[in-house]
N, C-alpha and C positions, 0 to 999 in steps of 0.2 A: 504494500499500500504506499503511496507516495507521502511525504511528509505534510505536504499541503496542497491544495490546488492554487493555480497562480492567481495573483490578485486581479482585481477587475481592472481592465484596461480603460483609459479614459476615451471616451467615444468622441469622434471627430465628426465634423459635418458630413452627412452621407454614409456614415459607416453603419448606421443601423442599429438593429437590437444586438444584445449580448446574450448568447444562448448557452446553457449548459445542457448537453445531451448524455445521459447515462445509459449505456447498454451492457448487456451480458454476453452479446455475441459480436465480434468484429474481426477484421482481417489480423492474422494470416488464416483463420478459421473461415471455411466457406459456408454459406448458408443464407436464407432469404432475409433474416433479421439483420445479420451483418451487412448484406448489400443495402438494405433500407437505411441503417444508421449511417454508413459512409456515404452513400449518394445523397442523402437529404442534407447532411452536414455540408458537403461540398457545393451543392446547390445554394444553400443559403449563404454560403460564404462568397459565391460568384454574385449572389444578390446584394452584397454589402454587409451582411451581419458578421459579428465576431461570434465564432463557434468554438466551444472547448467540448471535446468528446472524452468522456470517461470509459475506459473499456479494459478488459482483462489482457495479460500479457502472454498467457498460455506458456509460461516458463521459456519464452523466446527473446532473442534480441531483436527488438523492432524498430530502434530509433531511426536508423536509416531511411526505412520505409515510411514511417511517421513523419519525418521531416519532409518528405516529397509531397505531403498532402496540403491543401490549401486551408487548413484548419489546425488547430492545436489538439493533440492527443496526450492524455494523461492516463498511464498504465497502472492498474492496480493488479496485485499478484492473485492469480486464478486463472480458471480455464471455463468449461462448459458448467453452466449453473448446477449447483445442488443446493438442497435446504440448509445443509450446514453452512453454506455462505451468507445466509441472511443476516446474521448478527453484523458480520463485516460490511455488508452492503449498507445496512442502517446507519452505521457509523461513517461511512464514506459520504453518503447524501446528507446527513447531518452536518458535517464539515463543508460540504460543497455549496449548501444553499443558504448558508447563513449571512445575514446583512443585506446589503444591496448589490452583491456582487454581480448578479444576472437579472435580466429582464424576462427570461423565459427559463424555465426547468422543465425538461422533457424527459421522461422516462420511456425509452424506445421500446422495452420489452417487459413482459410481466413480473420478472424478478425484480425490477426496480420500482414496482408500483407501491408495495408496502413501505420500503425505504423512504420514497419521495412524500408519500402520505404522512409518514410520521415526522416528516421535516418540514412539513408545508406551513406551519406556525411561524418558522423562523424566516421567512421570507415573504415579500409583497409580490414577487414575481408571478407571471402566469404559470400555472401548472399544468402541463400536458402529459397525457398517457396514450400510447398507440396500442390498439389491440389487433392482432394478425389473423385470428381465426382459431387454430388448434387449442391455444391457451385457455380460450373461453370455455371450452369443454373440459379442460384438464383441471380447472379450478372449482368445479362442481362437487369434490368431495365434501363431506361435512367439515373437515378439519380445515380445509383451505377456505371454504366459505365463512366459517367462524373467524378465521384470521383476517380475512377480507372486511368483514363487518366490524370486527374489533379495532381495526386500524383506521376505520372510516375511509377507506381507499378512494371510493367514488363520492366522496362528501363534498361540501361546499368549495368552491374556487376551482374545482377540478374538470378540465375539459378532456372529453375522450375522442381520440381520432382513430376511426376504423378504415381499414385499408380497401374496403369494398362495400358496396350496397349489401352484400350477402352477410359480411362480418358485422356490419351495423345492426342489420336484423337479428342475427344470432345473439348478438350482445343484449339486445333489449329483450329478448325471449328469456335470457338467463339472469339478468340483473334488473332490479326495479329501480331505474335512475330517472330522473328528469330528461324527457326527450331532447330538451335544449343543451344539454350537456355534452351530446354526442353528434358527431358529423362523419359522413364518410368521404374520404379524399383518397382517390385512386392513386397508386404508385406511378413512377415515372419510368422512362427509358433514357439511358445515358446516350449522348451523341455518338459514343463510341461505335454503337451497334449499327449505324446508318451507312457504314461503308468502309472497306479495307483499301489496300493498296494493290492486291493481286487480282488478275482477271479471272473470270470463270474458267476459261480454257486452260489457264496455267494451272490452277487449283485441281481441276478434273484429271489433268495429265499426271500430277504428283500423286494423285490416289487412284490412278488407274481406272477411271470411271470415263467410259465412252460418252461422246457427245449425244448419242441416242438413247442413253439410259435415263430413265425417270428416278430421280434420286428423292427418297423420302427420309427426313431426318428426325430423330427424338434425342432432345437433351434433358437428362433428368437422372437422378439417383435410381439404380435398378432396384426397386422395392415394390412390394405388392401394390400399394395404394396409388402408385403411378401408372400402373395398369399395362405394362409392357406385354403381358401375357394376353391381354385382350387384342392388343395390336397385332400380335403374331398370329392369334386365332382368326382375326378378321383377314389378315393378308393372304392366309392359306385358303380362304374362301373367295378371292378375288379371282375371276375367270383367267383361265390359263394363259392365253395370249397376252393379256395385259400384265398379269402377275411376273411373267418371265421377262419383262421390260423393266420391272422395278428393282432398285438396290435400296435396301434400308440400312441407314447409318445409325448405329445405336452409340450414344455418347453419355458418359457420366460413371461415377464410381459405383462399385457393388454395394448393395444392400444386404438384405437377409441371405446367408449363405445357401440355405436349402432352396429358396426361391431362385436365386441366381443359376444355381447348378441345374434346376429343372428347366428354367428358360432356355439356357445354352443348348441342353440336350434336345429340347423340342426344336430349337432353330436348326440344329444340325440335321434333325430328320425332316425338316420341311424343305419343299421344293421352291426355295426362295433363296435370292442372294441377300444375306444378312451379314453385316460386318459389326462386330463389337470392337469399338475403338477406345473404350476406357475413358478414364478423365483426360481432358484436353484443356490447354490454355485458352483463355478468352480470345486471344488472337487466332488460334486454330479454329476455334468454334466459328468465329465470324467468317473465316474462310470457307469453312464446311457448309456454312449457310449460303454463301454466295455460289457454291457449287451445286446446291440443292434446288429442288422444284417446289417441294412443299413440306411444311412442318406437321409432325403428328405426335400428340400427347394424350393418352386416353385414361386419365385418372378415374377413379371409382370411389365411392363412400367406403370408409373405413370404420369397422365395428369398434376399434379403441377409441374413437372420438376425434382422431386427427382429421382435419379438414383442408381443403385448397382454399386458403382465404382469398387469393387473387389470381395468381398465375403469371407472374412477370416475365417467364421465359417465353411465353406466347408473343408478348410485346416485343421482346429483343428479336425473335425471329421475323416478326411483321416488320420491324425497322429494317431488316436486311431485305425485305421485298418478299417474304414467304407467307402465303395463306396457310391456314391451319385447319387440321382435323382435330376436334376436341370433343370432349364429353361434357354434358351439362351437370356438372357437380360444383358445389361450393360457389367460389367468387368467379369461377372461370368465365361466365357469361359477361362479366365486366371487361374481361381481357380479350375475349373472343367475341365479336358481334356476329350473331347468327347471319348468314348470307350477306354480310357485308365485308368482313374480314376473314372469314373462314366457315366452315360447315360444322355446326353443333349439333351433336347426336346423343341419343340416350348410351349409358354404358353397356352397350350389347355388342357382341362379335358381328352380328348380322348387320346392325346399323352402321358400325364403324367400317365394315367391309363395303357397303354400299358407297359411303362417303369417300374412301380411298379410291374406289374405281371411278366415281365421278369426276374426282379432281385429276386423277392420272389420265383419263381418257380426254378431257376437255382442256385444249392449251387455252382458250379465249376465257373459260371461267377461272382459271388459275391467274390469268393477267388481271381480270377484274378484281377478284378478291386480293391479289396481291396489291394492288393500288390502293384499295381500302384499308388493308393491314397497314401498309406503310403511313398512310394519312391518319390513322387511328393512333399509331405509336408516335407519329410526330406532335400530334396535339397533347399527348401525355408526358411532357417533359418532366424531369426532376425539378427545374426551376419552378414550374407551375404548381407541383407538389409542395415544395418548400414556401412558396408564397401564400398558399392557401393555408398551410398549416401554421404558420408563424406570423401571418399578416404583413408580409414584406411586399413592397412594390415590384411588379413584375410587367414587362413590356410585351412578353409574348415571343421574344426573339430567343432561338436556341444558343446554348453554350457553344463556344468553339471547340471543334473537335480535339484540338491539342490540349485542351484544358479538362475535358470530360473524363469521367473514371468509368471503366467498364467491367463490371463483375457479374458473372452469371448467377442466376437464382439457384 
């Protein structure tokens, strides 16, 4: 834990708000919340705010990477959240919010909700808390609900930001709060994803993908709730003449070992060209998007309570000009607009198969949906997200590509 947070910096004309953002996930760890914290902090900085991010150090040396960011990062000792970390986070929040150091105190994820709520009386700053989806269900155990009530987490002066309309609705169903306290603000897309430097032909040659191949790409952790098995079953049902023209690129780290093993065995037995490429850098993912024809991610409802609160990866693919085949679960309809940016279907192999066949067979449809996907992604910038979250002025102009940060969800 650091000795203390940096003193409040004197605001100069045009510098805007002074923001403290506390998160339990951040780079170098990958994940949706870490992406959110890093991107919204960078966007707020570009809009003129002074931002300090408090994040775990994962027992690594991160100073060089942190200095390259357009905001200040204060690391505390720790990694992925455990309830054993709660007392330490309470003390960290108490020290961080005291006095008039910050104009906005923002808990980027639920592990900092209780610490910030218990420290609320120490500051006159606006208090924001962002809900992402899954944690809403995870906090429904009697012990956690009692802790939330006892700390007055969603009490006076607390503003709740939901990352999608679905998440907002789910939160209202689970917690009795004043509707005026919560608002849905969709996530954004980094300028990074709107174009690389390599040509489609060059990328395809490098990956031995003939120009006449139809390339379908999936980027996600290989885990049950992401629905790779549904995509595989659907692809197997596509008519032979069309399926034999499709190459499916599967990108992402392995999840549950038994699930991954079964998926790989089934893929080997299928009459399809399926390539498991494993985790890739953001630059390589962007290149592979440029070499592909459409994106496919077919998540499904999870009995454990995990939900897809938004689906940022669909927007990143859309920024690269890819329409999507997606399933109508969780907050995905906020990321994939049905028949405008992609095809949205129920989570069944038959429905997904029909959507894949439709996109693969119709070049004009792909072009129309690709234009819609790019336009939708362009409208949802991180600057817009930061401006709506913090009340910062925003002209609508995108950030320059060399200053944008790209992190996949």
